[in-house]
C-alpha positions as a LaTeX table, in Angstrom:
\begin{tabular}{lrrr}
\hline
Residue & $x$ (\AA) & $y$ (\AA) & $z$ (\AA) \\
\hline
Met1 & 49.25 & $-3.66$ & 107.40 \\
Ala2 & 47.50 & $-6.63$ & 108.96 \\
Lys3 & 47.95 & $-9.02$ & 111.85 \\
Val4 & 48.62 & $-12.45$ & 110.33 \\
Ala5 & 48.80 & $-15.82$ & 112.09 \\
Phe6 & 50.80 & $-18.28$ & 109.97 \\
Ile7 & 50.57 & $-21.98$ & 110.83 \\
Gly8 & 52.84 & $-24.55$ & 109.16 \\
Leu9 & 56.43 & $-23.51$ & 108.40 \\
Gly10 & 57.76 & $-26.24$ & 106.15 \\
Asn11 & 59.65 & $-25.86$ & 102.88 \\
Met12 & 56.82 & $-23.76$ & 101.46 \\
Gly13 & 55.28 & $-22.16$ & 104.54 \\
Gly14 & 58.52 & $-20.79$ & 105.95 \\
Pro15 & 59.45 & $-18.61$ & 102.96 \\
Met16 & 55.83 & $-17.57$ & 102.47 \\
Ala17 & 55.66 & $-16.29$ & 106.06 \\
Ala18 & 59.00 & $-14.54$ & 105.56 \\
Asn19 & 57.56 & $-12.61$ & 102.62 \\
Leu20 & 54.65 & $-11.43$ & 104.74 \\
Ile21 & 57.15 & $-10.12$ & 107.28 \\
Lys22 & 59.07 & $-8.33$ & 104.53 \\
Ala23 & 55.84 & $-6.74$ & 103.34 \\
Gly24 & 55.38 & $-5.16$ & 106.76 \\
His25 & 52.63 & $-7.31$ & 108.23 \\
Glu26 & 52.64 & $-8.17$ & 111.93 \\
Val27 & 53.20 & $-11.92$ & 111.66 \\
Lys28 & 52.94 & $-14.53$ & 114.40 \\
Val29 & 53.93 & $-18.09$ & 113.59 \\
Phe30 & 53.37 & $-21.60$ & 114.90 \\
Asp31 & 54.82 & $-24.96$ & 113.92 \\
Leu32 & 55.50 & $-28.23$ & 115.70 \\
Asn33 & 59.17 & $-27.83$ & 114.72 \\
Pro34 & 60.79 & $-25.29$ & 117.10 \\
Ala35 & 63.69 & $-24.66$ & 114.70 \\
Ala36 & 61.27 & $-23.50$ & 112.01 \\
Val37 & 59.66 & $-21.08$ & 114.46 \\
Asp38 & 63.05 & $-19.76$ & 115.60 \\
Ala39 & 64.10 & $-19.12$ & 112.00 \\
Leu40 & 61.05 & $-16.88$ & 111.47 \\
Lys41 & 61.45 & $-15.18$ & 114.85 \\
Ala42 & 64.97 & $-14.20$ & 113.75 \\
Gln43 & 63.33 & $-12.41$ & 110.82 \\
Gly44 & 60.92 & $-10.47$ & 113.02 \\
Ala45 & 57.96 & $-12.79$ & 113.60 \\
Gly46 & 56.19 & $-13.28$ & 116.88 \\
Ser47 & 55.16 & $-16.72$ & 118.14 \\
Gly48 & 52.95 & $-18.48$ & 120.65 \\
Asp49 & 52.43 & $-21.75$ & 122.46 \\
Ser50 & 49.64 & $-22.88$ & 120.14 \\
Ala51 & 47.92 & $-22.12$ & 116.86 \\
Gln52 & 44.89 & $-20.98$ & 118.85 \\
Gln53 & 46.94 & $-18.47$ & 120.80 \\
Ile54 & 48.47 & $-16.73$ & 117.80 \\
Ala55 & 45.17 & $-16.75$ & 115.87 \\
Ala56 & 43.04 & $-15.19$ & 118.59 \\
Asp57 & 43.64 & $-11.57$ & 117.56 \\
Ala58 & 44.63 & $-12.09$ & 113.92 \\
Asp59 & 43.03 & $-10.34$ & 110.95 \\
Phe60 & 44.11 & $-13.22$ & 108.73 \\
Val61 & 45.02 & $-16.84$ & 109.39 \\
Val62 & 47.21 & $-18.59$ & 106.79 \\
Ser63 & 47.82 & $-22.33$ & 107.05 \\
Met64 & 50.10 & $-24.67$ & 105.09 \\
Leu65 & 49.62 & $-28.23$ & 106.30 \\
Pro66 & 50.27 & $-31.76$ & 104.98 \\
Ala67 & 46.79 & $-33.23$ & 104.53 \\
Gly68 & 43.04 & $-32.77$ & 104.88 \\
Lys69 & 42.89 & $-34.32$ & 108.34 \\
His70 & 45.32 & $-31.70$ & 109.63 \\
Val71 & 43.33 & $-28.85$ & 108.10 \\
Arg72 & 40.05 & $-30.18$ & 109.52 \\
Gly73 & 41.66 & $-30.61$ & 112.93 \\
Leu74 & 43.10 & $-27.09$ & 112.91 \\
Tyr75 & 39.93 & $-25.27$ & 111.93 \\
Leu76 & 37.20 & $-27.56$ & 113.28 \\
Gly77 & 38.98 & $-28.80$ & 116.40 \\
Thr78 & 40.08 & $-32.07$ & 117.94 \\
Glu79 & 39.51 & $-33.82$ & 121.25 \\
Ser80 & 42.42 & $-31.87$ & 122.73 \\
Ala81 & 42.12 & $-28.45$ & 121.08 \\
Lys82 & 39.47 & $-26.01$ & 119.96 \\
Gly83 & 39.14 & $-25.33$ & 116.27 \\
Leu84 & 40.25 & $-21.93$ & 115.03 \\
Ile85 & 36.72 & $-21.10$ & 113.94 \\
Glu86 & 35.87 & $-21.08$ & 117.66 \\
Val87 & 38.67 & $-18.72$ & 118.74 \\
Val88 & 39.30 & $-16.15$ & 115.99 \\
Lys89 & 37.69 & $-12.73$ & 116.16 \\
Ala90 & 34.81 & $-11.58$ & 113.98 \\
Gly91 & 35.97 & $-10.53$ & 110.53 \\
Cys92 & 39.08 & $-12.74$ & 110.54 \\
Val93 & 39.73 & $-14.23$ & 107.09 \\
Leu94 & 40.85 & $-17.88$ & 107.03 \\
Ile95 & 43.19 & $-18.89$ & 104.19 \\
Asp96 & 44.34 & $-22.47$ & 103.77 \\
Cys97 & 47.19 & $-22.91$ & 101.28 \\
Ser98 & 47.56 & $-26.67$ & 101.77 \\
Thr99 & 46.92 & $-29.10$ & 98.93 \\
Ile100 & 44.15 & $-31.35$ & 100.24 \\
Asp101 & 40.98 & $-33.09$ & 99.10 \\
Ala102 & 38.22 & $-30.75$ & 97.94 \\
Ala103 & 35.71 & $-32.35$ & 100.32 \\
Ser104 & 37.71 & $-31.29$ & 103.37 \\
Ala105 & 37.98 & $-27.73$ & 102.06 \\
Arg106 & 34.21 & $-27.60$ & 101.55 \\
Val107 & 33.50 & $-28.96$ & 105.04 \\
Val108 & 35.72 & $-26.32$ & 106.66 \\
Ala109 & 34.26 & $-23.55$ & 104.48 \\
Glu110 & 30.72 & $-24.56$ & 105.47 \\
Ala111 & 31.58 & $-24.64$ & 109.17 \\
Ala112 & 33.32 & $-21.27$ & 108.94 \\
Ala113 & 30.36 & $-19.74$ & 107.15 \\
Ala114 & 28.07 & $-20.96$ & 109.93 \\
Lys115 & 30.22 & $-18.88$ & 112.30 \\
Gly116 & 30.06 & $-15.85$ & 110.01 \\
Leu117 & 33.67 & $-16.29$ & 108.86 \\
Glu118 & 35.20 & $-16.22$ & 105.39 \\
Phe119 & 37.32 & $-19.25$ & 104.47 \\
Ile120 & 39.18 & $-19.77$ & 101.22 \\
Asp121 & 41.14 & $-22.75$ & 99.93 \\
Ala122 & 44.19 & $-21.33$ & 98.17 \\
Pro123 & 46.67 & $-24.08$ & 97.22 \\
Val124 & 49.83 & $-22.89$ & 95.52 \\
Ser125 & 51.95 & $-23.67$ & 92.50 \\
Gly126 & 55.52 & $-22.54$ & 91.92 \\
Gly127 & 57.62 & $-24.67$ & 94.25 \\
Thr128 & 60.09 & $-23.61$ & 96.92 \\
Ala129 & 61.81 & $-21.19$ & 94.55 \\
Gly130 & 58.52 & $-19.41$ & 93.93 \\
Ala131 & 57.77 & $-19.37$ & 97.66 \\
Ala132 & 61.11 & $-17.70$ & 98.38 \\
Ala133 & 60.82 & $-15.22$ & 95.53 \\
Gly134 & 57.20 & $-14.34$ & 96.26 \\
Thr135 & 56.12 & $-15.39$ & 92.77 \\
Leu136 & 53.73 & $-18.23$ & 93.63 \\
Thr137 & 50.47 & $-18.87$ & 91.84 \\
Phe138 & 47.48 & $-19.08$ & 94.18 \\
Ile139 & 44.51 & $-21.13$ & 92.99 \\
Cys140 & 41.56 & $-20.08$ & 95.09 \\
Gly141 & 38.17 & $-21.54$ & 95.92 \\
Gly142 & 35.60 & $-19.61$ & 97.91 \\
Thr143 & 33.03 & $-16.85$ & 97.78 \\
Asp144 & 33.69 & $-13.63$ & 95.90 \\
Gly145 & 33.97 & $-11.81$ & 99.23 \\
Ala146 & 36.49 & $-14.29$ & 100.62 \\
Phe147 & 38.57 & $-14.06$ & 97.46 \\
Glu148 & 38.70 & $-10.26$ & 97.50 \\
Ala149 & 39.59 & $-10.19$ & 101.20 \\
Ala150 & 42.31 & $-12.84$ & 100.84 \\
Lys151 & 44.02 & $-11.03$ & 97.97 \\
Val152 & 45.30 & $-8.42$ & 100.42 \\
Val153 & 47.63 & $-11.03$ & 101.91 \\
Leu154 & 48.12 & $-13.36$ & 98.95 \\
Ala155 & 49.49 & $-10.52$ & 96.83 \\
Asn156 & 52.52 & $-10.32$ & 99.15 \\
Met157 & 53.37 & $-13.97$ & 98.55 \\
Gly158 & 52.52 & $-14.53$ & 94.90 \\
Ala159 & 52.48 & $-13.07$ & 91.41 \\
Asn160 & 49.35 & $-14.80$ & 90.10 \\
Ile161 & 46.07 & $-15.11$ & 91.98 \\
Phe162 & 43.17 & $-16.98$ & 90.39 \\
His163 & 39.59 & $-17.46$ & 91.56 \\
Ala164 & 38.69 & $-20.97$ & 90.34 \\
Gly165 & 35.17 & $-20.99$ & 91.78 \\
Gly166 & 33.36 & $-21.78$ & 94.99 \\
Pro167 & 34.68 & $-23.62$ & 98.07 \\
Gly168 & 36.87 & $-26.57$ & 97.08 \\
Ala169 & 37.39 & $-25.34$ & 93.51 \\
Gly170 & 40.94 & $-24.28$ & 94.27 \\
Gln171 & 41.78 & $-27.81$ & 95.35 \\
Val172 & 40.26 & $-29.35$ & 92.22 \\
Ala173 & 42.20 & $-26.99$ & 89.95 \\
Lys174 & 45.42 & $-27.67$ & 91.87 \\
Ile175 & 45.21 & $-31.45$ & 91.58 \\
Cys176 & 44.43 & $-31.13$ & 87.86 \\
Asn177 & 47.57 & $-29.02$ & 87.48 \\
Asn178 & 49.76 & $-31.39$ & 89.47 \\
Met179 & 48.47 & $-34.42$ & 87.63 \\
Leu180 & 49.45 & $-32.75$ & 84.35 \\
Leu181 & 52.83 & $-31.76$ & 85.82 \\
Ser182 & 53.56 & $-35.37$ & 86.77 \\
Val183 & 52.70 & $-36.56$ & 83.26 \\
Leu184 & 54.95 & $-33.89$ & 81.74 \\
Met185 & 57.82 & $-34.79$ & 84.06 \\
Val186 & 57.53 & $-38.49$ & 83.27 \\
Gly187 & 57.30 & $-37.85$ & 79.52 \\
Thr188 & 60.21 & $-35.42$ & 79.52 \\
Ser189 & 62.37 & $-37.85$ & 81.50 \\
Glu190 & 61.48 & $-40.66$ & 79.12 \\
Ala191 & 62.30 & $-38.58$ & 76.02 \\
Leu192 & 65.60 & $-37.30$ & 77.40 \\
Ser193 & 66.65 & $-40.80$ & 78.41 \\
Leu194 & 65.87 & $-42.11$ & 74.92 \\
Gly195 & 68.06 & $-39.41$ & 73.41 \\
Ile196 & 70.90 & $-40.09$ & 75.83 \\
Asp197 & 70.71 & $-43.81$ & 75.07 \\
His198 & 71.31 & $-42.91$ & 71.43 \\
Gly199 & 74.30 & $-40.70$ & 72.21 \\
Leu200 & 72.67 & $-37.28$ & 72.23 \\
Asp201 & 73.81 & $-34.48$ & 74.54 \\
Pro202 & 70.85 & $-33.93$ & 76.94 \\
Lys203 & 71.42 & $-30.16$ & 77.00 \\
Val204 & 71.33 & $-29.93$ & 73.22 \\
Leu205 & 68.28 & $-32.18$ & 73.08 \\
Ser206 & 66.57 & $-30.08$ & 75.74 \\
Asp207 & 67.28 & $-26.89$ & 73.79 \\
Ile208 & 65.83 & $-28.49$ & 70.65 \\
Met209 & 62.66 & $-29.69$ & 72.37 \\
Lys210 & 62.12 & $-26.40$ & 74.26 \\
Val211 & 61.52 & $-24.53$ & 71.00 \\
Ser212 & 59.77 & $-27.41$ & 69.24 \\
Ser213 & 56.36 & $-29.03$ & 69.62 \\
Gly214 & 57.51 & $-30.98$ & 72.71 \\
Gly215 & 58.30 & $-27.82$ & 74.66 \\
Asn216 & 56.90 & $-27.67$ & 78.21 \\
Trp217 & 57.47 & $-26.18$ & 81.67 \\
Thr218 & 59.75 & $-28.99$ & 82.85 \\
Leu219 & 62.18 & $-28.32$ & 80.00 \\
Glu220 & 62.07 & $-24.57$ & 80.54 \\
Lys221 & 62.20 & $-24.37$ & 84.34 \\
Tyr222 & 62.88 & $-27.76$ & 85.93 \\
Asn223 & 64.94 & $-30.03$ & 83.72 \\
Pro224 & 65.14 & $-33.52$ & 85.30 \\
Cys225 & 68.52 & $-34.45$ & 83.80 \\
Pro226 & 71.50 & $-33.65$ & 86.07 \\
Gly227 & 73.88 & $-31.01$ & 84.75 \\
Val228 & 71.53 & $-29.50$ & 82.18 \\
Met229 & 70.09 & $-26.71$ & 84.35 \\
Asp230 & 72.33 & $-25.43$ & 87.17 \\
Asn231 & 69.59 & $-24.27$ & 89.55 \\
Ala232 & 67.26 & $-27.24$ & 89.13 \\
Pro233 & 67.06 & $-29.88$ & 91.90 \\
Ser234 & 68.39 & $-32.45$ & 89.40 \\
Ser235 & 71.75 & $-30.69$ & 89.50 \\
Lys236 & 71.73 & $-30.65$ & 93.31 \\
Gly237 & 71.30 & $-34.36$ & 93.95 \\
Tyr238 & 67.53 & $-33.99$ & 93.63 \\
Gln239 & 67.43 & $-32.19$ & 96.96 \\
Gly240 & 64.95 & $-29.43$ & 97.76 \\
Gly241 & 61.99 & $-28.70$ & 95.56 \\
Phe242 & 58.84 & $-30.85$ & 95.61 \\
Met243 & 59.19 & $-34.26$ & 97.23 \\
Val244 & 58.18 & $-37.50$ & 95.54 \\
Asp245 & 56.02 & $-38.32$ & 98.57 \\
Leu246 & 54.04 & $-35.12$ & 98.03 \\
Met247 & 53.55 & $-35.88$ & 94.36 \\
Val248 & 52.29 & $-39.34$ & 95.32 \\
Lys249 & 49.83 & $-37.68$ & 97.71 \\
Asp250 & 48.59 & $-35.24$ & 95.07 \\
Leu251 & 48.25 & $-37.96$ & 92.44 \\
Gly252 & 46.26 & $-39.98$ & 94.95 \\
Leu253 & 43.94 & $-36.99$ & 95.37 \\
Ser254 & 43.57 & $-36.70$ & 91.60 \\
Gln255 & 42.58 & $-40.34$ & 91.28 \\
Glu256 & 40.12 & $-40.09$ & 94.17 \\
Ala257 & 38.56 & $-37.10$ & 92.42 \\
Ala258 & 38.46 & $-39.01$ & 89.14 \\
Leu259 & 36.63 & $-41.90$ & 90.81 \\
Gly260 & 34.14 & $-39.48$ & 92.33 \\
Ser261 & 33.28 & $-37.93$ & 88.97 \\
Gln262 & 33.81 & $-41.09$ & 86.88 \\
Ser263 & 36.45 & $-39.22$ & 84.88 \\
Ser264 & 38.92 & $-41.04$ & 82.65 \\
Thr265 & 42.51 & $-40.26$ & 83.69 \\
Pro266 & 44.71 & $-43.08$ & 82.34 \\
Met267 & 47.85 & $-40.94$ & 82.14 \\
Gly268 & 47.35 & $-39.71$ & 85.69 \\
Ala269 & 46.84 & $-43.26$ & 86.91 \\
Leu270 & 50.02 & $-44.43$ & 85.19 \\
Ala271 & 52.00 & $-41.48$ & 86.56 \\
Arg272 & 50.78 & $-42.31$ & 90.08 \\
Ser273 & 51.87 & $-45.93$ & 89.67 \\
Leu274 & 55.34 & $-44.86$ & 88.51 \\
Tyr275 & 55.74 & $-42.39$ & 91.38 \\
Val276 & 54.56 & $-44.91$ & 93.97 \\
Ser277 & 57.16 & $-47.39$ & 92.70 \\
His278 & 59.78 & $-44.65$ & 92.75 \\
Ala279 & 58.90 & $-43.75$ & 96.36 \\
Arg280 & 59.01 & $-47.41$ & 97.44 \\
Ala281 & 62.50 & $-47.65$ & 95.98 \\
Gly282 & 63.65 & $-45.18$ & 98.64 \\
Asn283 & 63.16 & $-41.89$ & 96.80 \\
Gly284 & 60.23 & $-40.45$ & 98.73 \\
Lys285 & 62.15 & $-37.49$ & 100.18 \\
Arg286 & 63.90 & $-36.59$ & 96.93 \\
Asp287 & 62.59 & $-34.09$ & 94.41 \\
Phe288 & 59.93 & $-35.44$ & 92.07 \\
Ser289 & 62.16 & $-34.81$ & 89.03 \\
Ser290 & 64.26 & $-37.76$ & 90.26 \\
Ile291 & 61.78 & $-39.94$ & 88.34 \\
Phe292 & 64.33 & $-39.36$ & 85.55 \\
Glu293 & 66.44 & $-42.07$ & 87.20 \\
His294 & 63.65 & $-44.58$ & 86.68 \\
Phe295 & 64.36 & $-44.33$ & 82.96 \\
Ala296 & 68.07 & $-43.50$ & 83.03 \\
Lys297 & 69.03 & $-46.30$ & 85.41 \\
Gly298 & 66.11 & $-48.70$ & 85.17 \\
Glu299 & 64.83 & $-48.97$ & 88.74 \\
\hline
\end{tabular}
């Protein structure tokens, strides 16, 4: 078993760290929220006063942070704190599971390589349920050596581990996936609302579409209509799950990437516009499936 420093204990990071503890790793955690740290300490984790302190003797560092600026600050340093690449021991493998811009991932990977360290961007798919169950999908970007080394830890948190390519490739694949997810969620919400407006039972309509040509992941795992799927956020007041604000962030990343490559993404652009409007209407902290209400209630 390995010594793992886990930094960032939010809705995803907390359960991911808990699974590493269950797997028998020696886990130390750090987060700016003391309650999140205490919850992991109750499960057997150690802690420290800073990310630098818990990372100093780690075999692996795993981070789950909000945005590229936070990842760059953690690994490369800020005016007030050394970057982790300056404090970790030789041979430590750096794994960032945040969803950020590919450019930031590449900058950190290059700086780590200059220090003789392996860094891999490994954003995740599967939501909070997957994080708790240990069934996440990891979408990795980095060298072959970094990927093989990281799998030792990633296998205790996920069921599917993909090597998308070199540094930053994991981030590109992740934003492509989330852009498609947003389009599917909007389209599914629109179709269900049309059926409801014509008197159809949304559960029956969902069952029909699941086994027909309109079938997709949102119908099978994450139905946006309240009362259709008991364990989905839609049936829990759209609480938990993946926040609208985070989908807006990821769709922004997808459109920045599209501009950089001159790619045509009209559906992604429209989905971003809809989610931005939904967030501005006060729904930013709700689950992204709450976009259903845009069609059901006419925001």
